[in-house]
C-alpha positions in Angstrom: 71.0 169.0 -66.8 69.9 167.9 -63.3 67.2 169.4 -61.1 67.3 168.8 -57.3 64.9 170.0 -54.7 66.5 171.4 -51.5 65.4 173.0 -48.2 66.9 174.9 -45.3 65.6 176.3 -42.1 66.6 178.2 -39.0 67.8 175.7 -36.3 66.0 175.1 -33.0 67.6 178.1 -31.2 68.5 180.1 -34.3 66.6 183.3 -35.4 66.9 185.9 -38.1 69.2 188.5 -36.7 68.1 192.1 -36.1 71.8 193.4 -36.3 73.5 191.7 -39.2 71.5 190.2 -42.1 71.1 186.5 -41.8 72.1 184.5 -44.9 69.2 182.2 -45.8 70.8 180.6 -48.8 73.9 181.3 -51.0 74.6 179.8 -54.4 78.3 179.0 -53.8 80.8 180.7 -56.2 82.0 178.1 -58.7 79.3 175.6 -57.9 78.0 175.8 -61.5 74.4 175.8 -60.3 71.4 178.0 -60.7 69.1 178.2 -57.7 65.4 179.0 -58.0 63.5 179.9 -54.9 60.3 177.9 -54.5 58.9 179.1 -51.2 59.9 181.1 -48.2 57.9 180.9 -45.0 58.7 183.2 -42.1 57.4 182.4 -38.6 56.9 185.0 -35.9 57.1 183.4 -32.4 55.9 186.5 -30.7 52.3 186.0 -29.6 51.5 189.7 -29.1 53.5 191.8 -31.6 54.1 191.9 -35.3 57.8 192.0 -36.4 59.2 193.7 -39.5 61.3 191.9 -42.0 63.6 193.1 -44.7 64.9 190.8 -47.5 67.9 191.3 -49.8 69.1 189.6 -52.9 72.8 190.2 -52.8 74.8 189.6 -56.0 78.2 187.9 -56.0 80.7 190.3 -54.4 78.0 192.7 -53.2 77.3 194.0 -49.7 74.2 195.5 -48.1 74.2 199.2 -47.8 71.0 201.2 -47.2 68.4 200.0 -49.7 70.8 198.4 -52.1 69.5 195.0 -53.2 66.4 195.2 -51.0 63.4 193.1 -52.0 61.1 194.0 -49.1 61.2 197.0 -46.7 59.3 196.9 -43.4 57.3 193.8 -44.3 55.1 193.1 -41.3 55.0 189.5 -40.1 51.9 189.1 -37.9 52.0 188.1 -34.3 51.6 184.3 -33.7 48.5 184.5 -31.4 49.4 180.9 -30.6 48.3 179.6 -34.0 48.9 182.0 -36.9 52.1 184.0 -37.5 53.4 182.2 -40.6 53.9 184.3 -43.6 54.4 183.0 -47.2 56.8 185.6 -48.7 55.6 185.5 -52.3 58.0 188.2 -53.4 60.8 185.7 -53.7 59.0 182.8 -55.4 60.7 182.1 -58.7 63.7 184.2 -57.8 66.9 183.1 -59.5 70.3 183.1 -57.6 73.3 182.9 -59.9 76.9 181.9 -58.8 77.8 183.8 -55.7 74.3 185.4 -55.1 72.6 185.1 -51.7 69.3 185.7 -50.1 69.5 187.5 -46.8 67.1 188.6 -44.1 67.0 191.2 -41.3 64.4 191.2 -38.5 63.1 194.3 -36.8 63.2 192.6 -33.4 65.7 190.1 -32.0 64.9 186.4 -31.4 61.4 186.5 -32.9 61.6 185.4 -36.6 62.5 182.0 -38.0 62.5 180.8 -41.6 61.8 177.7 -43.8 63.1 177.9 -47.4 62.7 175.5 -50.2 64.4 175.9 -53.6 65.6 174.0 -56.7 69.2 173.6 -57.7 69.8 173.2 -61.4 73.2 172.0 -62.8 
């Protein structure tokens, strides 16, 4: 058994989509790993307005339809005000992703939310 710390984040010009859910991490089918989410930080770059966030844990072969697989609904990420605006999404801490499962996010407003995700991969 091996345990490896990993991290991923939105790129410099990449944001969580407000049209199609953005895949934050997927446990690749056949990878023979179990992923455990450690921490998810969401950053709102809008200085004036809060932005809503919806998170989904989608099982292998599943697709998002309505409230299926929804973890958060209408979660409000505060405006940045130049300093704050980072939210620690505790609802996903400790979440397990089996083969083919993914964690996806949908923003309420375009080009406002970014993410930083850390997790453990166990083989």
